C-alpha atoms as an extended CHARMM CRD file, in Angstrom:
* protein
*
       237  EXT
         1         1  MET       CA             -0.3680000000        0.0430000000        0.0200000000  PROA      1               0.0000000000
         2         2  LYS       CA              1.3360000000        3.5220000000       -1.0100000000  PROA      2               0.0000000000
         3         3  LYS       CA              1.8890000000        5.9380000000        1.7410000000  PROA      3               0.0000000000
         4         4  ILE       CA              1.8610000000        9.8720000000        2.0910000000  PROA      4               0.0000000000
         5         5  ALA       CA              3.2840000000       12.3950000000        4.1140000000  PROA      5               0.0000000000
         6         6  ALA       CA              2.9560000000       16.1260000000        4.5580000000  PROA      6               0.0000000000
         7         7  PHE       CA              5.2120000000       19.3130000000        4.1750000000  PROA      7               0.0000000000
         8         8  TYR       CA              3.3710000000       22.2470000000        5.7260000000  PROA      8               0.0000000000
         9         9  GLN       CA              5.4090000000       25.6630000000        5.8140000000  PROA      9               0.0000000000
        10        10  CYS       CA              3.2450000000       28.2990000000        7.9320000000  PROA      10              0.0000000000
        11        11  TYR       CA              3.5140000000       31.7740000000        9.2840000000  PROA      11              0.0000000000
        12        12  LYS       CA              1.0550000000       33.3990000000       11.3540000000  PROA      12              0.0000000000
        13        13  GLN       CA             -2.5840000000       32.1050000000       10.6110000000  PROA      13              0.0000000000
        14        14  ARG       CA             -3.2270000000       30.2060000000       14.0390000000  PROA      14              0.0000000000
        15        15  LYS       CA             -7.2010000000       29.8280000000       13.2260000000  PROA      15              0.0000000000
        16        16  SER       CA             -6.3290000000       28.3660000000        9.6150000000  PROA      16              0.0000000000
        17        17  LEU       CA             -3.2500000000       26.1380000000       10.3940000000  PROA      17              0.0000000000
        18        18  ASN       CA             -5.8170000000       24.3870000000       13.6180000000  PROA      18              0.0000000000
        19        19  TYR       CA             -8.1750000000       23.8690000000       10.8590000000  PROA      19              0.0000000000
        20        20  VAL       CA             -5.9980000000       22.6560000000        8.1430000000  PROA      20              0.0000000000
        21        21  LEU       CA             -4.1930000000       19.9860000000       10.4970000000  PROA      21              0.0000000000
        22        22  GLN       CA             -7.4370000000       19.0250000000       12.1390000000  PROA      22              0.0000000000
        23        23  LYS       CA             -8.8580000000       18.2640000000        8.8510000000  PROA      23              0.0000000000
        24        24  PHE       CA             -5.4820000000       16.3870000000        7.7640000000  PROA      24              0.0000000000
        25        25  ARG       CA             -5.7320000000       14.1570000000       10.7090000000  PROA      25              0.0000000000
        26        26  GLU       CA             -8.9940000000       13.1960000000       10.2910000000  PROA      26              0.0000000000
        27        27  SER       CA             -8.2850000000       11.5350000000        7.1980000000  PROA      27              0.0000000000
        28        28  TYR       CA             -4.4740000000       10.7440000000        8.0590000000  PROA      28              0.0000000000
        29        29  PRO       CA             -4.0820000000       10.4720000000       11.6490000000  PROA      29              0.0000000000
        30        30  ASP       CA             -0.9500000000        8.6390000000       12.0290000000  PROA      30              0.0000000000
        31        31  GLU       CA              1.0220000000        9.7680000000        8.6730000000  PROA      31              0.0000000000
        32        32  LYS       CA              4.1100000000       12.0760000000        9.2660000000  PROA      32              0.0000000000
        33        33  CYS       CA              3.6050000000       15.7660000000        8.9600000000  PROA      33              0.0000000000
        34        34  PHE       CA              6.4520000000       18.3190000000        8.8920000000  PROA      34              0.0000000000
        35        35  LEU       CA              5.3120000000       21.4550000000       10.1270000000  PROA      35              0.0000000000
        36        36  ILE       CA              7.7610000000       24.5940000000        9.4440000000  PROA      36              0.0000000000
        37        37  CYS       CA              7.1480000000       27.6200000000       10.7200000000  PROA      37              0.0000000000
        38        38  ASP       CA              8.7040000000       30.4800000000        8.5500000000  PROA      38              0.0000000000
        39        39  GLY       CA              9.7180000000       32.9300000000       11.2420000000  PROA      39              0.0000000000
        40        40  GLY       CA              6.3050000000       33.5390000000       12.1510000000  PROA      40              0.0000000000
        41        41  LEU       CA              4.2410000000       32.8210000000       15.4360000000  PROA      41              0.0000000000
        42        42  ASP       CA              5.4090000000       29.7570000000       17.4360000000  PROA      42              0.0000000000
        43        43  PHE       CA              3.3940000000       26.7840000000       16.5760000000  PROA      43              0.0000000000
        44        44  TYR       CA              5.0580000000       24.5360000000       18.8620000000  PROA      44              0.0000000000
        45        45  GLU       CA              1.8910000000       23.4020000000       21.3050000000  PROA      45              0.0000000000
        46        46  GLU       CA             -0.1260000000       23.1910000000       17.9830000000  PROA      46              0.0000000000
        47        47  SER       CA              2.7250000000       20.6000000000       16.7250000000  PROA      47              0.0000000000
        48        48  LYS       CA              2.2290000000       18.3710000000       19.7270000000  PROA      48              0.0000000000
        49        49  LYS       CA             -1.1940000000       18.3130000000       19.3340000000  PROA      49              0.0000000000
        50        50  TYR       CA             -1.1580000000       17.2140000000       15.7460000000  PROA      50              0.0000000000
        51        51  ASN       CA              1.8990000000       15.1000000000       16.0930000000  PROA      51              0.0000000000
        52        52  CYS       CA              4.2510000000       17.0490000000       13.6920000000  PROA      52              0.0000000000
        53        53  PHE       CA              7.7250000000       17.1070000000       13.3080000000  PROA      53              0.0000000000
        54        54  TYR       CA              8.4620000000       20.7880000000       14.0710000000  PROA      54              0.0000000000
        55        55  SER       CA             11.0690000000       23.5460000000       13.2350000000  PROA      55              0.0000000000
        56        56  PHE       CA             10.8750000000       27.1660000000       13.5540000000  PROA      56              0.0000000000
        57        57  LEU       CA             13.2010000000       28.5510000000       11.0810000000  PROA      57              0.0000000000
        58        58  GLU       CA             14.0830000000       32.0400000000       10.1160000000  PROA      58              0.0000000000
        59        59  LYS       CA             11.8960000000       33.9290000000        7.3800000000  PROA      59              0.0000000000
        60        60  LEU       CA             12.1120000000       33.5260000000        3.8980000000  PROA      60              0.0000000000
        61        61  GLU       CA             12.2570000000       36.7500000000        2.2850000000  PROA      61              0.0000000000
        62        62  THR       CA              9.5230000000       37.1410000000       -0.1380000000  PROA      62              0.0000000000
        63        63  ASN       CA              7.9360000000       39.8160000000       -2.3670000000  PROA      63              0.0000000000
        64        64  LYS       CA              4.4020000000       41.0340000000       -2.1420000000  PROA      64              0.0000000000
        65        65  ASN       CA              3.1430000000       38.3240000000       -4.5410000000  PROA      65              0.0000000000
        66        66  LEU       CA              4.9070000000       35.9450000000       -2.2410000000  PROA      66              0.0000000000
        67        67  THR       CA              7.5660000000       35.0410000000       -4.6860000000  PROA      67              0.0000000000
        68        68  PHE       CA             11.1470000000       34.7610000000       -3.4100000000  PROA      68              0.0000000000
        69        69  ASN       CA             13.1290000000       38.1160000000       -3.4940000000  PROA      69              0.0000000000
        70        70  SER       CA             16.3870000000       36.3170000000       -4.3560000000  PROA      70              0.0000000000
        71        71  ASN       CA             18.4890000000       33.2510000000       -5.9160000000  PROA      71              0.0000000000
        72        72  ASP       CA             19.7150000000       32.6540000000       -2.1730000000  PROA      72              0.0000000000
        73        73  THR       CA             16.1070000000       32.1910000000       -0.5440000000  PROA      73              0.0000000000
        74        74  CYS       CA             14.6160000000       30.2640000000       -3.6890000000  PROA      74              0.0000000000
        75        75  LYS       CA             17.7510000000       27.7630000000       -2.4770000000  PROA      75              0.0000000000
        76        76  LYS       CA             16.8770000000       28.2270000000        1.1760000000  PROA      76              0.0000000000
        77        77  PHE       CA             13.1850000000       27.1220000000        0.3300000000  PROA      77              0.0000000000
        78        78  LEU       CA             14.5400000000       24.0330000000       -1.9050000000  PROA      78              0.0000000000
        79        79  PHE       CA             16.8540000000       23.0340000000        0.9650000000  PROA      79              0.0000000000
        80        80  ARG       CA             14.1470000000       23.1280000000        3.5800000000  PROA      80              0.0000000000
        81        81  PHE       CA             11.8750000000       21.1960000000        1.5570000000  PROA      81              0.0000000000
        82        82  PHE       CA             14.6190000000       18.5540000000        0.4800000000  PROA      82              0.0000000000
        83        83  SER       CA             15.5060000000       18.2320000000        4.3560000000  PROA      83              0.0000000000
        84        84  CYS       CA             12.2050000000       17.0760000000        5.0280000000  PROA      84              0.0000000000
        85        85  ILE       CA             11.6570000000       14.3710000000        2.3580000000  PROA      85              0.0000000000
        86        86  LYS       CA             15.3930000000       13.1690000000        1.8810000000  PROA      86              0.0000000000
        87        87  ASP       CA             14.9470000000       10.4070000000        4.5860000000  PROA      87              0.0000000000
        88        88  LEU       CA             11.4640000000        9.4610000000        3.7720000000  PROA      88              0.0000000000
        89        89  GLU       CA             10.4080000000        6.0990000000        2.3370000000  PROA      89              0.0000000000
        90        90  GLU       CA              6.9390000000        6.8440000000        1.7960000000  PROA      90              0.0000000000
        91        91  ASP       CA              5.6470000000        7.4030000000       -1.8760000000  PROA      91              0.0000000000
        92        92  TYR       CA              4.2600000000       10.8180000000       -1.9030000000  PROA      92              0.0000000000
        93        93  VAL       CA              4.6130000000       14.1600000000       -0.0070000000  PROA      93              0.0000000000
        94        94  LEU       CA              1.3280000000       16.7060000000        0.1930000000  PROA      94              0.0000000000
        95        95  ILE       CA              1.8910000000       20.2310000000        0.1400000000  PROA      95              0.0000000000
        96        96  LEU       CA             -0.2480000000       22.0410000000        2.9560000000  PROA      96              0.0000000000
        97        97  GLU       CA             -0.8970000000       25.6790000000        3.1100000000  PROA      97              0.0000000000
        98        98  ASP       CA             -2.8960000000       27.8070000000        5.3100000000  PROA      98              0.0000000000
        99        99  ASP       CA             -5.6810000000       27.5910000000        2.7980000000  PROA      99              0.0000000000
       100       100  VAL       CA             -5.7250000000       23.6040000000        1.7420000000  PROA      100             0.0000000000
       101       101  ILE       CA             -8.2720000000       21.6780000000        3.1590000000  PROA      101             0.0000000000
       102       102  VAL       CA             -8.2080000000       17.8960000000        3.2220000000  PROA      102             0.0000000000
       103       103  TYR       CA            -11.7410000000       16.2530000000        3.3660000000  PROA      103             0.0000000000
       104       104  SER       CA            -10.7660000000       12.4570000000        2.7780000000  PROA      104             0.0000000000
       105       105  LYS       CA             -8.0580000000        9.9930000000        1.7510000000  PROA      105             0.0000000000
       106       106  ILE       CA             -6.5840000000       10.4140000000       -1.8540000000  PROA      106             0.0000000000
       107       107  ASP       CA             -6.2180000000        7.2010000000       -4.1300000000  PROA      107             0.0000000000
       108       108  LEU       CA             -2.6700000000        7.2450000000       -4.1940000000  PROA      108             0.0000000000
       109       109  ASP       CA             -2.6280000000        4.0990000000       -6.7830000000  PROA      109             0.0000000000
       110       110  SER       CA             -4.2860000000        6.2480000000       -9.2310000000  PROA      110             0.0000000000
       111       111  LEU       CA             -1.7280000000        9.1960000000       -9.4560000000  PROA      111             0.0000000000
       112       112  SER       CA              0.5090000000        9.1450000000      -12.5640000000  PROA      112             0.0000000000
       113       113  ALA       CA              2.6400000000       11.9430000000      -12.1220000000  PROA      113             0.0000000000
       114       114  GLN       CA              5.5490000000       13.0400000000      -10.4120000000  PROA      114             0.0000000000
       115       115  ILE       CA              3.2170000000       16.4340000000       -9.6330000000  PROA      115             0.0000000000
       116       116  ASN       CA             -0.2190000000       15.5690000000       -9.0240000000  PROA      116             0.0000000000
       117       117  GLY       CA             -2.0480000000       18.8920000000       -8.5770000000  PROA      117             0.0000000000
       118       118  CYS       CA             -1.9520000000       21.8770000000      -11.1590000000  PROA      118             0.0000000000
       119       119  ASN       CA             -3.4280000000       24.5260000000      -13.3060000000  PROA      119             0.0000000000
       120       120  LYS       CA             -3.2320000000       23.9180000000      -16.5970000000  PROA      120             0.0000000000
       121       121  ASN       CA             -3.8960000000       27.6300000000      -17.4360000000  PROA      121             0.0000000000
       122       122  GLU       CA             -1.0350000000       28.9820000000      -15.8730000000  PROA      122             0.0000000000
       123       123  PHE       CA              2.2590000000       28.5740000000      -17.7610000000  PROA      123             0.0000000000
       124       124  LEU       CA              6.1470000000       28.8250000000      -16.8600000000  PROA      124             0.0000000000
       125       125  ASN       CA              8.0820000000       31.7260000000      -18.3790000000  PROA      125             0.0000000000
       126       126  LYS       CA              8.7000000000       31.3930000000      -22.0790000000  PROA      126             0.0000000000
       127       127  ASN       CA             12.4900000000       31.4360000000      -21.7910000000  PROA      127             0.0000000000
       128       128  ILE       CA             12.1570000000       28.5320000000      -19.3710000000  PROA      128             0.0000000000
       129       129  GLU       CA              9.8290000000       26.5820000000      -22.0550000000  PROA      129             0.0000000000
       130       130  ARG       CA             12.6600000000       27.4980000000      -24.6640000000  PROA      130             0.0000000000
       131       131  LEU       CA             15.2030000000       25.8710000000      -22.1930000000  PROA      131             0.0000000000
       132       132  LEU       CA             13.3820000000       22.7980000000      -21.6150000000  PROA      132             0.0000000000
       133       133  VAL       CA             12.4890000000       22.2950000000      -25.4570000000  PROA      133             0.0000000000
       134       134  CYS       CA             16.2460000000       22.7760000000      -25.8380000000  PROA      134             0.0000000000
       135       135  ASN       CA             16.6750000000       19.8810000000      -23.4120000000  PROA      135             0.0000000000
       136       136  SER       CA             14.4700000000       17.7480000000      -25.3860000000  PROA      136             0.0000000000
       137       137  ILE       CA             11.6320000000       17.9740000000      -23.0660000000  PROA      137             0.0000000000
       138       138  ASN       CA              8.0470000000       18.0200000000      -25.1790000000  PROA      138             0.0000000000
       139       139  LEU       CA              5.7000000000       20.6750000000      -24.8110000000  PROA      139             0.0000000000
       140       140  GLN       CA              2.6020000000       19.4910000000      -22.3560000000  PROA      140             0.0000000000
       141       141  SER       CA              0.4250000000       22.1920000000      -24.1850000000  PROA      141             0.0000000000
       142       142  PRO       CA              0.3180000000       23.8720000000      -27.5710000000  PROA      142             0.0000000000
       143       143  ARG       CA              0.4300000000       27.0280000000      -25.1100000000  PROA      143             0.0000000000
       144       144  GLY       CA              3.5910000000       25.7780000000      -23.0800000000  PROA      144             0.0000000000
       145       145  PHE       CA              4.2740000000       24.1720000000      -19.8360000000  PROA      145             0.0000000000
       146       146  TYR       CA              1.6070000000       24.5640000000      -17.3200000000  PROA      146             0.0000000000
       147       147  TYR       CA              2.8500000000       24.0840000000      -13.8310000000  PROA      147             0.0000000000
       148       148  GLY       CA              1.6640000000       22.4250000000      -10.3470000000  PROA      148             0.0000000000
       149       149  GLY       CA              3.2520000000       22.3660000000       -6.9070000000  PROA      149             0.0000000000
       150       150  CYS       CA              1.0140000000       24.8240000000       -5.4110000000  PROA      150             0.0000000000
       151       151  GLY       CA             -1.0700000000       24.1710000000       -2.2280000000  PROA      151             0.0000000000
       152       152  GLY       CA             -2.6670000000       20.7100000000       -2.3750000000  PROA      152             0.0000000000
       153       153  SER       CA             -0.4680000000       19.1950000000       -4.7750000000  PROA      153             0.0000000000
       154       154  ILE       CA              1.0650000000       15.7130000000       -4.0260000000  PROA      154             0.0000000000
       155       155  LEU       CA              4.7190000000       15.0930000000       -5.3940000000  PROA      155             0.0000000000
       156       156  ASP       CA              6.6100000000       12.0210000000       -5.9170000000  PROA      156             0.0000000000
       157       157  ILE       CA              8.9890000000       11.7120000000       -3.0850000000  PROA      157             0.0000000000
       158       158  GLN       CA             11.2800000000        9.2510000000       -4.5710000000  PROA      158             0.0000000000
       159       159  PHE       CA             11.5570000000       11.1480000000       -7.8280000000  PROA      159             0.0000000000
       160       160  PHE       CA             12.1620000000       14.2600000000       -5.9170000000  PROA      160             0.0000000000
       161       161  LYS       CA             14.7190000000       12.9030000000       -3.9250000000  PROA      161             0.0000000000
       162       162  LYS       CA             16.7000000000       11.7030000000       -6.9120000000  PROA      162             0.0000000000
       163       163  ALA       CA             16.1340000000       15.1490000000       -8.8710000000  PROA      163             0.0000000000
       164       164  LEU       CA             17.2380000000       17.1490000000       -5.8260000000  PROA      164             0.0000000000
       165       165  LYS       CA             20.0560000000       15.0520000000       -4.5550000000  PROA      165             0.0000000000
       166       166  ASP       CA             22.2530000000       17.2640000000       -2.5790000000  PROA      166             0.0000000000
       167       167  GLU       CA             22.8120000000       21.1570000000       -1.9670000000  PROA      167             0.0000000000
       168       168  ILE       CA             25.5980000000       21.4040000000       -5.0140000000  PROA      168             0.0000000000
       169       169  THR       CA             22.6390000000       19.8890000000       -7.2340000000  PROA      169             0.0000000000
       170       170  MET       CA             19.9580000000       21.9290000000       -5.8380000000  PROA      170             0.0000000000
       171       171  SER       CA             22.3460000000       25.2620000000       -6.1060000000  PROA      171             0.0000000000
       172       172  LYS       CA             22.7990000000       24.4740000000       -9.8350000000  PROA      172             0.0000000000
       173       173  LEU       CA             19.0900000000       24.0430000000      -10.5810000000  PROA      173             0.0000000000
       174       174  VAL       CA             18.1500000000       27.1150000000       -8.7380000000  PROA      174             0.0000000000
       175       175  ASP       CA             20.8050000000       29.1050000000      -10.7350000000  PROA      175             0.0000000000
       176       176  LEU       CA             19.8130000000       27.7190000000      -13.8950000000  PROA      176             0.0000000000
       177       177  TYR       CA             16.0960000000       28.7350000000      -13.2860000000  PROA      177             0.0000000000
       178       178  CYS       CA             16.9010000000       32.0170000000      -11.9850000000  PROA      178             0.0000000000
       179       179  SER       CA             19.1090000000       33.0070000000      -14.8810000000  PROA      179             0.0000000000
       180       180  PHE       CA             16.5060000000       32.3940000000      -17.3960000000  PROA      180             0.0000000000
       181       181  SER       CA             13.0370000000       33.4450000000      -15.5220000000  PROA      181             0.0000000000
       182       182  PRO       CA             12.2120000000       36.9600000000      -14.5100000000  PROA      182             0.0000000000
       183       183  LYS       CA             12.3420000000       37.7020000000      -10.7430000000  PROA      183             0.0000000000
       184       184  GLU       CA              8.4350000000       37.9830000000      -10.5540000000  PROA      184             0.0000000000
       185       185  THR       CA              8.3020000000       34.3260000000      -11.2500000000  PROA      185             0.0000000000
       186       186  TRP       CA             10.6100000000       33.2270000000       -8.5140000000  PROA      186             0.0000000000
       187       187  ALA       CA              8.2460000000       30.8640000000       -6.4560000000  PROA      187             0.0000000000
       188       188  SER       CA              8.1730000000       27.4100000000       -4.8960000000  PROA      188             0.0000000000
       189       189  ASP       CA              5.6710000000       26.1610000000       -7.4190000000  PROA      189             0.0000000000
       190       190  THR       CA              7.2880000000       27.2370000000      -10.4270000000  PROA      190             0.0000000000
       191       191  ILE       CA             10.5290000000       26.3060000000       -9.2340000000  PROA      191             0.0000000000
       192       192  LEU       CA              9.5660000000       22.5320000000       -8.2840000000  PROA      192             0.0000000000
       193       193  SER       CA              8.1580000000       22.3880000000      -11.4390000000  PROA      193             0.0000000000
       194       194  PHE       CA             10.7020000000       23.1600000000      -13.7330000000  PROA      194             0.0000000000
       195       195  ILE       CA             12.8450000000       20.8580000000      -11.9240000000  PROA      195             0.0000000000
       196       196  CYS       CA              9.8490000000       18.1640000000      -12.5390000000  PROA      196             0.0000000000
       197       197  TYR       CA              9.9350000000       18.8050000000      -16.1590000000  PROA      197             0.0000000000
       198       198  LEU       CA             13.7610000000       19.0530000000      -16.5640000000  PROA      198             0.0000000000
       199       199  CYS       CA             14.3450000000       15.8020000000      -14.5830000000  PROA      199             0.0000000000
       200       200  GLY       CA             11.8570000000       14.0170000000      -16.9960000000  PROA      200             0.0000000000
       201       201  GLY       CA              9.0040000000       14.0500000000      -14.5380000000  PROA      201             0.0000000000
       202       202  LYS       CA              5.2900000000       14.8450000000      -15.5880000000  PROA      202             0.0000000000
       203       203  ILE       CA              2.7150000000       17.3770000000      -14.3140000000  PROA      203             0.0000000000
       204       204  ASP       CA             -1.0420000000       16.4900000000      -14.1330000000  PROA      204             0.0000000000
       205       205  GLN       CA             -4.0370000000       17.0140000000      -12.3330000000  PROA      205             0.0000000000
       206       206  TYR       CA             -5.5360000000       14.3790000000       -9.9560000000  PROA      206             0.0000000000
       207       207  ASP       CA             -9.3710000000       13.1770000000       -9.2330000000  PROA      207             0.0000000000
       208       208  GLY       CA            -10.8180000000       15.0490000000       -6.2000000000  PROA      208             0.0000000000
       209       209  TYR       CA             -8.5900000000       18.1930000000       -6.3590000000  PROA      209             0.0000000000
       210       210  CYS       CA            -10.3250000000       21.6010000000       -6.2840000000  PROA      210             0.0000000000
       211       211  GLU       CA             -9.7210000000       25.2210000000       -5.9830000000  PROA      211             0.0000000000
       212       212  THR       CA            -12.2330000000       27.4640000000       -4.8310000000  PROA      212             0.0000000000
       213       213  TRP       CA            -12.3400000000       29.6280000000       -7.8550000000  PROA      213             0.0000000000
       214       214  TYR       CA            -13.5080000000       26.7850000000      -10.0340000000  PROA      214             0.0000000000
       215       215  PRO       CA            -16.6550000000       27.3720000000      -11.9140000000  PROA      215             0.0000000000
       216       216  ASP       CA            -18.4130000000       24.2650000000      -10.3060000000  PROA      216             0.0000000000
       217       217  TYR       CA            -16.6990000000       24.5870000000       -6.9120000000  PROA      217             0.0000000000
       218       218  LYS       CA            -20.1530000000       24.9460000000       -5.1140000000  PROA      218             0.0000000000
       219       219  LEU       CA            -21.6950000000       21.7410000000       -7.0340000000  PROA      219             0.0000000000
       220       220  ARG       CA            -18.4500000000       19.9040000000       -6.2450000000  PROA      220             0.0000000000
       221       221  ALA       CA            -18.8810000000       20.7850000000       -2.8910000000  PROA      221             0.0000000000
       222       222  ASP       CA            -22.4240000000       20.0380000000       -2.4620000000  PROA      222             0.0000000000
       223       223  SER       CA            -21.9390000000       16.6190000000       -4.3940000000  PROA      223             0.0000000000
       224       224  GLU       CA            -18.8030000000       15.9100000000       -1.5320000000  PROA      224             0.0000000000
       225       225  VAL       CA            -16.4360000000       14.9610000000       -4.4970000000  PROA      225             0.0000000000
       226       226  ILE       CA            -13.7240000000       17.3110000000       -3.0080000000  PROA      226             0.0000000000
       227       227  LYS       CA            -10.9860000000       15.5040000000       -1.5420000000  PROA      227             0.0000000000
       228       228  VAL       CA             -8.4810000000       18.3700000000       -1.5190000000  PROA      228             0.0000000000
       229       229  LEU       CA             -9.3380000000       21.6720000000       -1.4940000000  PROA      229             0.0000000000
       230       230  HSD       CA             -6.9700000000       24.8570000000       -2.3090000000  PROA      230             0.0000000000
       231       231  GLN       CA             -7.6640000000       28.4820000000       -1.5370000000  PROA      231             0.0000000000
       232       232  TYR       CA             -9.9300000000       28.3960000000        0.9900000000  PROA      232             0.0000000000
       233       233  LYS       CA             -9.1630000000       31.3090000000        3.2340000000  PROA      233             0.0000000000
       234       234  ASP       CA            -12.3670000000       31.8650000000        5.2540000000  PROA      234             0.0000000000
       235       235  LEU       CA            -10.4230000000       31.4320000000        8.4590000000  PROA      235             0.0000000000
       236       236  TYR       CA             -7.7560000000       33.6300000000        7.5260000000  PROA      236             0.0000000000
       237       237  GLU       CA             -7.1930000000       36.4640000000       10.1140000000  PROA      237             0.0000000000
């Protein structure tokens, strides 16, 4: 049976965090969850309550649109993520955020990509597209390379352990991405997606994933077919 873990970088949304972890534990009471406080409030008590591996780390500097403000900060995020997954034997890691709600277990056997969970209407920068094509990576759409890696995405752990490998490899990957992509696109999801494609991985959607902006969000909610919901900000303070 395939297994899942969770990676959750948090900051200051205590009310949302408690709800996110409560809902995650309802479906996954014993799975590993890495709770990383990004220099915000101290969630030590919550980490104990919800049985999480907890770290309180320095704030990663970001711009107003939550993109990283430097090449070095991109690397720090990637090192942080890798440090959580590098010793895991689980198959997948779920990206939790303050606006990600887990309603039920995901059918892990149905997952077919290295990043599961994406927006097929959002694309990597054209310079990155040309770089990937030059590396013999096939376009995913006539419009370019759509990307995933946002909240609610499920990543193939063994694939990313091999792709990221060590700090030298990660640094080179970030340098490559940042040299071809404008600063306003230096975000965790685009970087992870770039690495996924460059290393021969696939990005796709999975059954049960939903975002609150979907036109049929209310219908899906009423039909109780949503397994993981992203962009739920009703509890933000």
